[in-house]
Every structure is written in C-alpha cells, then in structure tokens.
N, CA, C and O of each residue as an XYZ file, in Angstrom:
244
protein
N     -37.999      7.907     13.730
C     -36.794      8.483     13.451
C     -36.550      8.872     11.833
O     -36.548      7.905     11.071
N     -36.371     10.027     11.319
C     -36.141     10.095     10.145
C     -34.429      9.781      9.266
O     -33.307      9.501      9.690
N     -34.897      9.965      8.172
C     -33.804      9.352      7.154
C     -31.987     10.009      7.602
O     -30.935      9.374      7.528
N     -32.174     11.278      7.995
C     -30.825     12.162      8.119
C     -30.343     11.343      9.556
O     -29.288     10.720      9.680
N     -31.417     11.517     10.617
C     -30.803     10.827     11.709
C     -30.357      9.145     11.763
O     -29.557      8.866     12.655
N     -30.684      8.343     11.133
C     -30.167      7.201     10.613
C     -29.347      6.958      9.831
O     -28.765      5.879      9.941
N     -29.108      7.571      9.101
C     -27.555      7.877      8.406
C     -26.940      8.624      9.403
O     -25.911      8.005      9.673
N     -27.004      9.541     10.043
C     -26.044     10.222     10.942
C     -25.652      8.923     11.967
O     -24.476      8.562     12.008
N     -26.868      8.103     12.948
C     -26.086      7.316     13.220
C     -25.563      6.147     12.634
O     -24.896      5.561     13.486
N     -25.567      5.719     11.867
C     -24.816      4.541     11.043
C     -23.220      5.188     10.920
O     -22.181      4.620     11.258
N     -23.338      6.249     10.461
C     -22.395      7.039     10.265
C     -21.462      6.991     11.306
O     -20.268      6.737     11.153
N     -22.051      7.252     12.425
C     -21.296      7.334     13.591
C     -20.840      6.021     14.419
O     -20.168      5.990     15.450
N     -21.256      5.210     13.865
C     -21.310      4.267     14.386
C     -19.521      3.340     13.345
O     -18.368      3.025     13.640
N     -20.372      3.306     12.216
C     -19.362      2.499     11.365
C     -17.516      3.583     11.921
O     -16.456      3.126     12.349
N     -17.980      5.219     11.588
C     -16.747      5.672     12.232
C     -15.982      5.369     13.802
O     -14.789      5.413     14.104
N     -16.772      5.161     14.344
C     -15.827      4.488     16.206
C     -15.781      3.056     15.611
O     -14.727      2.595     16.049
N     -16.224      2.354     15.037
C     -15.293      0.934     14.993
C     -13.952      1.294     14.110
O     -12.851      0.844     14.426
N     -14.147      2.127     13.004
C     -13.077      2.437     11.980
C     -11.640      2.992     13.289
O     -10.472      2.806     13.631
N     -12.545      3.545     13.486
C     -10.774      4.020     14.519
C     -10.329      2.835     15.610
O      -9.149      2.529     15.784
N     -11.319      2.284     16.241
C     -11.140      1.204     17.228
C     -10.060     -0.188     16.525
O      -9.340     -1.060     17.011
N     -10.520      0.294     14.973
C      -9.418     -1.137     14.106
C      -8.469     -0.173     13.941
O      -7.461     -0.861     14.102
N      -8.205      0.565     13.803
C      -7.151      1.607     13.292
C      -6.015      1.683     14.510
O      -4.813      1.547     14.280
N      -6.516      1.899     15.719
C      -6.161      2.037     17.385
C      -5.745      0.492     17.350
O      -4.523      0.590     17.242
N      -6.054     -0.965     17.380
C      -6.090     -1.865     17.387
C      -4.681     -2.360     16.576
O      -3.823     -3.116     17.032
N      -4.692     -1.801     15.422
C      -3.516     -2.175     14.387
C      -2.412     -1.627     14.892
O      -1.452     -2.338     15.188
N      -2.396     -0.071     15.085
C      -1.643      0.582     15.401
C      -0.325     -0.148     16.881
O       0.889     -0.303     17.010
N      -1.561     -0.375     17.667
C      -0.845     -1.330     18.776
C      -0.221     -2.862     18.296
O       0.877     -3.350     18.566
N      -0.891     -3.198     17.813
C      -0.012     -4.436     17.374
C       1.351     -4.372     16.160
O       2.236     -5.208     15.974
N       1.139     -3.212     15.549
C       2.408     -2.915     14.904
C       3.592     -2.593     15.990
O       4.694     -3.070     15.721
N       3.476     -1.911     17.061
C       4.183     -1.627     18.219
C       4.798     -2.848     18.635
O       5.956     -2.904     19.048
N       3.839     -4.068     18.503
C       4.528     -5.349     19.031
C       4.125     -5.416     20.757
O       4.738     -6.258     21.412
N       3.448     -4.833     21.236
C       3.142     -4.487     22.217
C       1.641     -4.362     22.715
O       1.231     -3.202     22.679
N       0.776     -5.261     23.149
C      -0.942     -4.856     23.489
C      -1.286     -4.925     24.721
O      -1.165     -6.114     25.015
N      -1.544     -4.512     25.368
C      -2.451     -4.244     26.330
C      -3.628     -4.095     26.744
O      -4.076     -2.992     26.428
N      -4.347     -4.746     27.334
C      -5.963     -5.072     27.215
C      -5.992     -4.813     28.846
O      -5.230     -5.365     29.640
N      -7.016     -3.872     29.184
C      -7.755     -3.759     30.310
C      -8.953     -3.531     30.563
O      -9.484     -2.502     30.144
N      -9.776     -4.648     31.467
C     -11.025     -4.851     31.181
C     -11.446     -4.653     32.741
O     -10.993     -5.403     33.605
N     -12.547     -3.350     33.109
C     -13.064     -3.560     34.378
C     -14.333     -3.936     34.434
O     -14.986     -3.901     33.391
N     -14.928     -4.361     35.625
C     -16.516     -4.991     35.603
C     -16.805     -4.244     36.936
O     -15.941     -4.078     37.797
N     -18.019     -3.832     37.032
C     -18.364     -3.217     37.645
C     -18.694     -3.639     39.467
O     -19.070     -2.840     40.325
N     -18.478     -4.763     39.607
C     -18.318     -5.147     40.575
C     -17.111     -5.545     41.945
O     -17.135     -6.138     43.023
N     -15.854     -4.595     40.862
C     -14.739     -4.380     41.514
C     -13.900     -5.156     40.411
O     -12.889     -4.564     40.033
N     -14.267     -6.850     39.627
C     -13.103     -7.286     39.174
C     -12.587     -6.741     37.965
O     -13.336     -6.195     37.154
N     -11.189     -6.865     37.761
C     -10.471     -6.553     36.719
C      -9.657     -7.728     36.293
O      -9.314     -8.663     37.017
N      -9.321     -7.520     34.697
C      -8.710     -8.445     34.067
C      -7.584     -7.680     33.255
O      -8.039     -6.661     32.735
N      -6.420     -7.863     33.039
C      -5.457     -7.013     32.563
C      -4.621     -8.125     31.853
O      -4.341     -9.141     32.488
N      -4.208     -7.970     30.549
C      -3.823     -9.083     29.266
C      -2.526     -8.470     29.026
O      -2.874     -7.615     28.211
N      -1.446     -8.333     29.148
C      -0.031     -7.885     28.374
C       0.620     -8.766     27.668
O       1.122     -9.766     28.182
N       0.704     -8.402     25.995
C       0.714     -9.020     24.845
C       2.298     -8.857     24.768
O       2.492     -7.642     24.787
N       3.565     -9.547     24.688
C       4.723     -8.927     24.248
C       5.301     -9.563     23.397
O       5.419    -10.736     23.753
N       5.954     -9.251     21.909
C       6.151    -10.002     21.263
C       8.154     -9.732     21.394
O       8.393     -8.668     21.965
N       9.057    -10.277     21.093
C      10.491    -10.624     20.742
C      10.492     -9.864     19.781
O       9.583     -9.765     18.956
N      12.048     -8.940     19.807
C      12.331     -8.237     18.329
C      12.440     -9.070     17.478
O      12.897    -10.139     17.883
N      12.134     -8.993     16.159
C      13.053     -9.574     15.084
C      13.912     -8.948     14.877
O      14.005     -7.722     14.805
N      15.076    -10.208     14.685
C      16.869     -9.415     14.067
C      16.649     -8.910     13.085
O      15.856     -9.613     12.459
N      16.870     -8.181     12.642
C      17.165     -6.809     11.503
C      16.163     -6.186     11.271
O      16.251     -5.436     10.298
N      14.766     -6.210     12.051
C      13.843     -5.339     11.974
C      14.075     -3.878     12.975
O      14.077     -3.775     14.202
N      14.247     -2.928     11.998
C      13.841     -1.339     12.812
C      15.223     -1.040     12.417
O      15.544      0.054     12.881
N      16.116     -1.559     11.777
C      17.447     -0.963     11.718
C      17.517     -0.006     10.553
O      18.524      0.317      9.923
N      16.876      0.199     10.462
C      16.891      0.730      8.702
C      16.724      0.415      7.454
O      16.865     -0.805      7.358
N      16.438      1.011      6.187
C      16.038      0.733      5.291
C      17.205      0.235      4.560
O      17.079     -0.191      3.412
C-alpha cells in the first residue's frame, strides 16, 4: 500500500466516524433516539429513548 492509499483510507475512516458522531449528536439534540440492530439469524433489537420536554425550552429566544 503506497502513501496516497493509506492517507485516503485514513481520511475516509475519520470522515465516516465524524459523520456518525454528528448524526448521533443531532438525534440527541432532538431528544429522541431510536436504535435498531438486526442480526443475520433473524434477531432484532430496537431501543427508543424519549425525554420529557423541558419547561421553557423551545418557546423562542
């Protein structure tokens, strides 16, 4: 593997991780998180986390 390929691979992995963390942060800011995980043998795990609204939040600045 030459240097250009290694650098491209590292940049791609870092970019994917940043996008995943950003998506998670956006979902957490919406105060609603849903994760679904499926396995090859037909098992499925679905988790949904919701938060009660905070009084005074979202009423404008």
